[in-house]
N, CA, C and O atoms as a GROMACS GRO file, in nm:
protein
  380
    1MET      N    1 -21.771  -8.408  -4.328
    1MET     CA    2 -21.665  -8.503  -4.272
    1MET      C    3 -21.771  -8.621  -4.236
    1MET      O    4 -21.890  -8.601  -4.212
    2GLN      N    5 -21.719  -8.726  -4.235
    2GLN     CA    6 -21.774  -8.874  -4.220
    2GLN      C    7 -21.781  -8.889  -4.059
    2GLN      O    8 -21.684  -8.889  -3.983
    3GLN      N    9 -21.925  -8.902  -4.022
    3GLN     CA   10 -21.964  -8.925  -3.878
    3GLN      C   11 -21.894  -9.042  -3.832
    3GLN      O   12 -21.875  -9.132  -3.913
    4ILE      N   13 -21.853  -9.053  -3.713
    4ILE     CA   14 -21.786  -9.177  -3.634
    4ILE      C   15 -21.892  -9.200  -3.518
    4ILE      O   16 -21.940  -9.104  -3.458
    5PHE      N   17 -21.924  -9.323  -3.490
    5PHE     CA   18 -22.002  -9.397  -3.410
    5PHE      C   19 -21.909  -9.458  -3.304
    5PHE      O   20 -21.791  -9.480  -3.333
    6ILE      N   21 -21.957  -9.486  -3.185
    6ILE     CA   22 -21.911  -9.552  -3.086
    6ILE      C   23 -21.970  -9.677  -3.068
    6ILE      O   24 -22.091  -9.667  -3.048
    7GLY      N   25 -21.920  -9.807  -3.067
    7GLY     CA   26 -21.993  -9.900  -3.015
    7GLY      C   27 -21.954  -9.949  -2.893
    7GLY      O   28 -21.876  -9.882  -2.824
    8LYS      N   29 -22.001 -10.071  -2.848
    8LYS     CA   30 -21.940 -10.133  -2.717
    8LYS      C   31 -21.890 -10.247  -2.710
    8LYS      O   32 -21.968 -10.335  -2.744
    9LEU      N   33 -21.772 -10.290  -2.672
    9LEU     CA   34 -21.721 -10.415  -2.662
    9LEU      C   35 -21.762 -10.508  -2.541
    9LEU      O   36 -21.756 -10.456  -2.430
   10PHE      N   37 -21.801 -10.632  -2.548
   10PHE     CA   38 -21.844 -10.728  -2.418
   10PHE      C   39 -21.827 -10.830  -2.433
   10PHE      O   40 -21.856 -10.868  -2.546
   11GLU      N   41 -21.779 -10.923  -2.352
   11GLU     CA   42 -21.766 -11.071  -2.357
   11GLU      C   43 -21.898 -11.130  -2.333
   11GLU      O   44 -21.972 -11.100  -2.239
   12HIS      N   45 -21.928 -11.242  -2.450
   12HIS     CA   46 -22.049 -11.301  -2.441
   12HIS      C   47 -22.025 -11.460  -2.462
   12HIS      O   48 -22.010 -11.505  -2.576
   13GLU      N   49 -22.021 -11.538  -2.353
   13GLU     CA   50 -22.022 -11.694  -2.366
   13GLU      C   51 -21.868 -11.718  -2.450
   13GLU      O   52 -21.853 -11.785  -2.553
   14GLY      N   53 -21.752 -11.637  -2.369
   14GLY     CA   54 -21.640 -11.647  -2.401
   14GLY      C   55 -21.574 -11.589  -2.529
   14GLY      O   56 -21.455 -11.602  -2.557
   15ASP      N   57 -21.659 -11.528  -2.595
   15ASP     CA   58 -21.629 -11.466  -2.718
   15ASP      C   59 -21.647 -11.314  -2.722
   15ASP      O   60 -21.744 -11.273  -2.658
   16GLN      N   61 -21.580 -11.234  -2.777
   16GLN     CA   62 -21.580 -11.068  -2.783
   16GLN      C   63 -21.693 -11.053  -2.868
   16GLN      O   64 -21.704 -11.124  -2.968
   17ALA      N   65 -21.776 -10.969  -2.839
   17ALA     CA   66 -21.905 -10.917  -2.926
   17ALA      C   67 -21.901 -10.767  -2.920
   17ALA      O   68 -21.851 -10.700  -2.830
   18VAL      N   69 -21.959 -10.724  -3.030
   18VAL     CA   70 -21.953 -10.572  -3.058
   18VAL      C   71 -22.131 -10.538  -3.073
   18VAL      O   72 -22.210 -10.586  -3.155
   19GLN      N   73 -22.159 -10.429  -2.950
   19GLN     CA   74 -22.302 -10.369  -2.985
   19GLN      C   75 -22.269 -10.251  -3.043
   19GLN      O   76 -22.184 -10.176  -2.995
   20LEU      N   77 -22.345 -10.222  -3.172
   20LEU     CA   78 -22.351 -10.127  -3.263
   20LEU      C   79 -22.470 -10.044  -3.218
   20LEU      O   80 -22.575 -10.096  -3.181
   21PRO      N   81 -22.444  -9.881  -3.224
   21PRO     CA   82 -22.550  -9.806  -3.233
   21PRO      C   83 -22.663  -9.838  -3.338
   21PRO      O   84 -22.628  -9.908  -3.433
   22PRO      N   85 -22.774  -9.802  -3.332
   22PRO     CA   86 -22.865  -9.852  -3.416
   22PRO      C   87 -22.851  -9.743  -3.569
   22PRO      O   88 -22.897  -9.781  -3.677
   23GLU      N   89 -22.803  -9.649  -3.557
   23GLU     CA   90 -22.768  -9.590  -3.687
   23GLU      C   91 -22.667  -9.674  -3.804
   23GLU      O   92 -22.651  -9.646  -3.922
   24ILE      N   93 -22.605  -9.789  -3.722
   24ILE     CA   94 -22.495  -9.799  -3.813
   24ILE      C   95 -22.521 -10.003  -3.793
   24ILE      O   96 -22.425 -10.075  -3.819
   25GLN      N   97 -22.621 -10.049  -3.758
   25GLN     CA   98 -22.626 -10.177  -3.750
   25GLN      C   99 -22.652 -10.225  -3.895
   25GLN      O  100 -22.698 -10.165  -3.991
   26PHE      N  101 -22.606 -10.360  -3.880
   26PHE     CA  102 -22.620 -10.438  -4.006
   26PHE      C  103 -22.781 -10.515  -4.033
   26PHE      O  104 -22.864 -10.537  -3.944
   27ALA      N  105 -22.790 -10.538  -4.135
   27ALA     CA  106 -22.941 -10.604  -4.167
   27ALA      C  107 -22.872 -10.739  -4.188
   27ALA      O  108 -22.756 -10.753  -4.229
   28GLY      N  109 -22.982 -10.860  -4.146
   28GLY     CA  110 -22.940 -11.000  -4.155
   28GLY      C  111 -22.873 -11.050  -4.039
   28GLY      O  112 -22.872 -10.982  -3.936
   29ASP      N  113 -22.820 -11.154  -4.043
   29ASP     CA  114 -22.754 -11.218  -3.942
   29ASP      C  115 -22.600 -11.284  -3.961
   29ASP      O  116 -22.547 -11.367  -3.888
   30THR      N  117 -22.544 -11.221  -4.084
   30THR     CA  118 -22.401 -11.245  -4.121
   30THR      C  119 -22.332 -11.132  -4.141
   30THR      O  120 -22.373 -11.043  -4.216
   31LEU      N  121 -22.217 -11.126  -4.074
   31LEU     CA  122 -22.126 -11.044  -4.089
   31LEU      C  123 -21.979 -11.098  -4.121
   31LEU      O  124 -21.943 -11.211  -4.087
   32TYR      N  125 -21.901 -11.011  -4.186
   32TYR     CA  126 -21.797 -11.077  -4.216
   32TYR      C  127 -21.672 -10.956  -4.172
   32TYR      O  128 -21.677 -10.835  -4.191
   33ALA      N  129 -21.563 -11.036  -4.107
   33ALA     CA  130 -21.474 -10.941  -4.029
   33ALA      C  131 -21.350 -10.971  -4.069
   33ALA      O  132 -21.336 -11.089  -4.100
   34TRP      N  133 -21.216 -10.876  -4.083
   34TRP     CA  134 -21.101 -10.893  -4.126
   34TRP      C  135 -21.021 -10.800  -4.065
   34TRP      O  136 -21.064 -10.690  -4.031
   35ARG      N  137 -20.877 -10.845  -4.043
   35ARG     CA  138 -20.799 -10.745  -4.002
   35ARG      C  139 -20.713 -10.675  -4.113
   35ARG      O  140 -20.653 -10.750  -4.189
   36ASP      N  141 -20.698 -10.525  -4.133
   36ASP     CA  142 -20.643 -10.487  -4.228
   36ASP      C  143 -20.501 -10.514  -4.200
   36ASP      O  144 -20.463 -10.503  -4.084
   37GLU      N  145 -20.402 -10.553  -4.308
   37GLU     CA  146 -20.259 -10.580  -4.264
   37GLU      C  147 -20.170 -10.453  -4.239
   37GLU      O  148 -20.078 -10.444  -4.158
   38ALA      N  149 -20.220 -10.355  -4.327
   38ALA     CA  150 -20.121 -10.237  -4.335
   38ALA      C  151 -20.180 -10.149  -4.189
   38ALA      O  152 -20.096 -10.085  -4.126
   39THR      N  153 -20.284 -10.148  -4.154
   39THR     CA  154 -20.307 -10.064  -4.033
   39THR      C  155 -20.352 -10.153  -3.898
   39THR      O  156 -20.343 -10.111  -3.783
   40GLY      N  157 -20.393 -10.258  -3.929
   40GLY     CA  158 -20.438 -10.347  -3.802
   40GLY      C  159 -20.565 -10.340  -3.764
   40GLY      O  160 -20.612 -10.414  -3.677
   41ASN      N  161 -20.634 -10.249  -3.825
   41ASN     CA  162 -20.762 -10.242  -3.808
   41ASN      C  163 -20.862 -10.328  -3.844
   41ASN      O  164 -20.862 -10.379  -3.956
   42VAL      N  165 -20.966 -10.357  -3.745
   42VAL     CA  166 -21.060 -10.450  -3.788
   42VAL      C  167 -21.192 -10.383  -3.882
   42VAL      O  168 -21.255 -10.279  -3.860
   43ILE      N  169 -21.203 -10.458  -3.964
   43ILE     CA  170 -21.302 -10.422  -4.035
   43ILE      C  171 -21.432 -10.511  -4.043
   43ILE      O  172 -21.423 -10.632  -4.068
   44LEU      N  173 -21.544 -10.452  -4.024
   44LEU     CA  174 -21.702 -10.526  -4.006
   44LEU      C  175 -21.741 -10.473  -4.171
   44LEU      O  176 -21.716 -10.365  -4.224
   45SER      N  177 -21.796 -10.571  -4.216
   45SER     CA  178 -21.886 -10.552  -4.351
   45SER      C  179 -21.992 -10.655  -4.348
   45SER      O  180 -21.998 -10.751  -4.271
   46SER      N  181 -22.079 -10.622  -4.448
   46SER     CA  182 -22.203 -10.734  -4.470
   46SER      C  183 -22.152 -10.761  -4.608
   46SER      O  184 -22.208 -10.857  -4.662
   47ASN      N  185 -22.072 -10.710  -4.671
   47ASN     CA  186 -22.023 -10.760  -4.817
   47ASN      C  187 -21.889 -10.853  -4.807
   47ASN      O  188 -21.782 -10.807  -4.765
   48PRO      N  189 -21.903 -10.974  -4.846
   48PRO     CA  190 -21.793 -11.065  -4.832
   48PRO      C  191 -21.683 -11.007  -4.949
   48PRO      O  192 -21.562 -11.022  -4.929
   49ILE      N  193 -21.722 -10.956  -5.042
   49ILE     CA  194 -21.635 -10.914  -5.142
   49ILE      C  195 -21.523 -10.810  -5.123
   49ILE      O  196 -21.420 -10.796  -5.190
   50VAL      N  197 -21.564 -10.746  -5.025
   50VAL     CA  198 -21.468 -10.610  -4.984
   50VAL      C  199 -21.357 -10.658  -4.886
   50VAL      O  200 -21.279 -10.575  -4.839
   51GLN      N  201 -21.348 -10.800  -4.853
   51GLN     CA  202 -21.250 -10.860  -4.801
   51GLN      C  203 -21.102 -10.844  -4.854
   51GLN      O  204 -21.009 -10.854  -4.775
   52VAL      N  205 -21.081 -10.820  -4.994
   52VAL     CA  206 -20.937 -10.831  -5.033
   52VAL      C  207 -20.932 -10.724  -5.114
   52VAL      O  208 -20.926 -10.744  -5.235
   53PRO      N  209 -20.935 -10.604  -5.066
   53PRO     CA  210 -20.929 -10.469  -5.175
   53PRO      C  211 -20.778 -10.448  -5.178
   53PRO      O  212 -20.749 -10.394  -5.284
   54HIS      N  213 -20.678 -10.469  -5.107
   54HIS     CA  214 -20.530 -10.456  -5.092
   54HIS      C  215 -20.479 -10.560  -5.219
   54HIS      O  216 -20.394 -10.530  -5.303
   55GLU      N  217 -20.547 -10.682  -5.210
   55GLU     CA  218 -20.481 -10.781  -5.306
   55GLU      C  219 -20.534 -10.746  -5.469
   55GLU      O  220 -20.474 -10.775  -5.573
   56HIS      N  221 -20.647 -10.684  -5.457
   56HIS     CA  222 -20.677 -10.633  -5.597
   56HIS      C  223 -20.597 -10.489  -5.632
   56HIS      O  224 -20.576 -10.468  -5.752
   57TRP      N  225 -20.569 -10.426  -5.571
   57TRP     CA  226 -20.476 -10.314  -5.599
   57TRP      C  227 -20.327 -10.357  -5.629
   57TRP      O  228 -20.258 -10.302  -5.714
   58ARG      N  229 -20.294 -10.443  -5.562
   58ARG     CA  230 -20.149 -10.505  -5.563
   58ARG      C  231 -20.154 -10.581  -5.704
   58ARG      O  232 -20.046 -10.574  -5.763
   59LYS      N  233 -20.251 -10.651  -5.769
   59LYS     CA  234 -20.293 -10.683  -5.878
   59LYS      C  235 -20.248 -10.607  -5.984
   59LYS      O  236 -20.164 -10.633  -6.070
   60ILE      N  237 -20.322 -10.501  -5.964
   60ILE     CA  238 -20.329 -10.388  -6.076
   60ILE      C  239 -20.168 -10.323  -6.087
   60ILE      O  240 -20.104 -10.311  -6.192
   61PHE      N  241 -20.127 -10.288  -5.964
   61PHE     CA  242 -19.978 -10.227  -5.994
   61PHE      C  243 -19.887 -10.315  -6.031
   61PHE      O  244 -19.788 -10.277  -6.093
   62ALA      N  245 -19.902 -10.421  -6.004
   62ALA     CA  246 -19.806 -10.535  -6.049
   62ALA      C  247 -19.801 -10.532  -6.228
   62ALA      O  248 -19.704 -10.532  -6.302
   63GLU      N  249 -19.954 -10.530  -6.261
   63GLU     CA  250 -19.958 -10.539  -6.395
   63GLU      C  251 -19.912 -10.394  -6.473
   63GLU      O  252 -19.885 -10.388  -6.593
   64MET      N  253 -19.910 -10.290  -6.391
   64MET     CA  254 -19.863 -10.154  -6.425
   64MET      C  255 -19.727 -10.177  -6.448
   64MET      O  256 -19.671 -10.164  -6.557
   65ASP      N  257 -19.675 -10.212  -6.338
   65ASP     CA  258 -19.521 -10.230  -6.346
   65ASP      C  259 -19.463 -10.313  -6.458
   65ASP      O  260 -19.362 -10.273  -6.516
   66ALA      N  261 -19.518 -10.420  -6.489
   66ALA     CA  262 -19.505 -10.527  -6.598
   66ALA      C  263 -19.475 -10.442  -6.726
   66ALA      O  264 -19.382 -10.474  -6.801
   67LEU      N  265 -19.555 -10.332  -6.750
   67LEU     CA  266 -19.569 -10.259  -6.885
   67LEU      C  267 -19.481 -10.133  -6.875
   67LEU      O  268 -19.460 -10.076  -6.982
   68ARG      N  269 -19.426 -10.082  -6.764
   68ARG     CA  270 -19.332  -9.973  -6.772
   68ARG      C  271 -19.192 -10.031  -6.829
   68ARG      O  272 -19.152 -10.145  -6.805
   69LYS      N  273 -19.130  -9.946  -6.899
   69LYS     CA  274 -18.982  -9.978  -6.893
   69LYS      C  275 -18.895  -9.944  -6.793
   69LYS      O  276 -18.911  -9.849  -6.717
   70PRO      N  277 -18.783 -10.036  -6.792
   70PRO     CA  278 -18.695 -10.016  -6.686
   70PRO      C  279 -18.654  -9.890  -6.651
   70PRO      O  280 -18.604  -9.822  -6.740
   71GLY      N  281 -18.666  -9.842  -6.532
   71GLY     CA  282 -18.648  -9.697  -6.483
   71GLY      C  283 -18.713  -9.589  -6.515
   71GLY      O  284 -18.677  -9.474  -6.493
   72GLU      N  285 -18.846  -9.639  -6.588
   72GLU     CA  286 -18.939  -9.529  -6.645
   72GLU      C  287 -19.029  -9.526  -6.515
   72GLU      O  288 -19.063  -9.629  -6.456
   73SER      N  289 -19.073  -9.369  -6.467
   73SER     CA  290 -19.150  -9.333  -6.350
   73SER      C  291 -19.308  -9.366  -6.406
   73SER      O  292 -19.340  -9.378  -6.524
   74TYR      N  293 -19.399  -9.378  -6.288
   74TYR     CA  294 -19.553  -9.377  -6.339
   74TYR      C  295 -19.589  -9.234  -6.428
   74TYR      O  296 -19.670  -9.226  -6.520
   75GLN      N  297 -19.514  -9.136  -6.380
   75GLN     CA  298 -19.563  -9.023  -6.442
   75GLN      C  299 -19.548  -9.042  -6.586
   75GLN      O  300 -19.643  -9.034  -6.664
   76GLU      N  301 -19.395  -9.076  -6.630
   76GLU     CA  302 -19.348  -9.095  -6.770
   76GLU      C  303 -19.411  -9.210  -6.841
   76GLU      O  304 -19.406  -9.220  -6.964
   77TYR      N  305 -19.485  -9.320  -6.745
   77TYR     CA  306 -19.562  -9.417  -6.803
   77TYR      C  307 -19.705  -9.358  -6.867
   77TYR      O  308 -19.742  -9.379  -6.983
   78MET      N  309 -19.772  -9.285  -6.774
   78MET     CA  310 -19.870  -9.242  -6.786
   78MET      C  311 -19.873  -9.131  -6.898
   78MET      O  312 -19.965  -9.131  -6.980
   79ASP      N  313 -19.775  -9.036  -6.902
   79ASP     CA  314 -19.771  -8.930  -7.012
   79ASP      C  315 -19.756  -8.988  -7.147
   79ASP      O  316 -19.797  -8.918  -7.239
   80GLU      N  317 -19.702  -9.108  -7.179
   80GLU     CA  318 -19.697  -9.171  -7.303
   80GLU      C  319 -19.810  -9.242  -7.351
   80GLU      O  320 -19.816  -9.268  -7.471
   81ARG      N  321 -19.897  -9.275  -7.276
   81ARG     CA  322 -20.009  -9.336  -7.312
   81ARG      C  323 -20.090  -9.262  -7.425
   81ARG      O  324 -20.109  -9.140  -7.422
   82PRO      N  325 -20.145  -9.360  -7.544
   82PRO     CA  326 -20.207  -9.285  -7.644
   82PRO      C  327 -20.350  -9.242  -7.582
   82PRO      O  328 -20.418  -9.158  -7.641
   83MET      N  329 -20.378  -9.280  -7.505
   83MET     CA  330 -20.537  -9.217  -7.434
   83MET      C  331 -20.518  -9.065  -7.399
   83MET      O  332 -20.615  -8.990  -7.386
   84ASN      N  333 -20.384  -9.021  -7.383
   84ASN     CA  334 -20.374  -8.889  -7.332
   84ASN      C  335 -20.367  -8.795  -7.467
   84ASN      O  336 -20.356  -8.674  -7.444
   85GLU      N  337 -20.371  -8.832  -7.591
   85GLU     CA  338 -20.354  -8.736  -7.687
   85GLU      C  339 -20.511  -8.695  -7.733
   85GLU      O  340 -20.601  -8.778  -7.746
   86ILE      N  341 -20.524  -8.552  -7.755
   86ILE     CA  342 -20.668  -8.517  -7.798
   86ILE      C  343 -20.660  -8.536  -7.969
   86ILE      O  344 -20.586  -8.481  -8.050
   87ILE      N  345 -20.751  -8.624  -7.984
   87ILE     CA  346 -20.794  -8.687  -8.115
   87ILE      C  347 -20.913  -8.586  -8.148
   87ILE      O  348 -21.007  -8.578  -8.068
   88PRO      N  349 -20.911  -8.505  -8.269
   88PRO     CA  350 -20.995  -8.427  -8.331
   88PRO      C  351 -21.106  -8.511  -8.368
   88PRO      O  352 -21.082  -8.622  -8.416
   89ASP      N  353 -21.220  -8.472  -8.352
   89ASP     CA  354 -21.348  -8.531  -8.405
   89ASP      C  355 -21.379  -8.475  -8.548
   89ASP      O  356 -21.432  -8.365  -8.563
   90GLU      N  357 -21.344  -8.556  -8.652
   90GLU     CA  358 -21.352  -8.503  -8.784
   90GLU      C  359 -21.499  -8.488  -8.796
   90GLU      O  360 -21.525  -8.394  -8.871
   91SER      N  361 -21.615  -8.554  -8.744
   91SER     CA  362 -21.728  -8.544  -8.780
   91SER      C  363 -21.811  -8.376  -8.750
   91SER      O  364 -21.913  -8.329  -8.798
   92SER      N  365 -21.735  -8.336  -8.673
   92SER     CA  366 -21.783  -8.185  -8.599
   92SER      C  367 -21.703  -8.083  -8.683
   92SER      O  368 -21.584  -8.096  -8.710
   93PRO      N  369 -21.788  -7.970  -8.724
   93PRO     CA  370 -21.737  -7.856  -8.790
   93PRO      C  371 -21.616  -7.788  -8.717
   93PRO      O  372 -21.640  -7.768  -8.598
   94ASP      N  373 -21.495  -7.747  -8.758
   94ASP     CA  374 -21.417  -7.675  -8.692
   94ASP      C  375 -21.464  -7.529  -8.608
   94ASP      O  376 -21.536  -7.442  -8.656
   95VAL      N  377 -21.410  -7.528  -8.487
   95VAL     CA  378 -21.467  -7.389  -8.413
   95VAL      C  379 -21.359  -7.305  -8.404
   95VAL      O  380 -21.372  -7.193  -8.354
   0.00000   0.00000   0.00000
């Protein structure tokens, strides 16, 4: 199970600041923060790329939706993919 650490919130020069336990402190002097639209949680990260995970997945699902036939479920879509067929390896002897 993932360990949860508790930080402390305090006011500093009119801004809200977060004091993190040593086990989860960030290296460097830059921190990226954003609010998750789905949960309302605030996410802190040292990686700016992590800021848009939901948009990335929305794009993937939109592309999948465009490939599906009208009324076709995701399961039907996945069942019909050629990658789901087992292709025998002709270079190996029959077992």
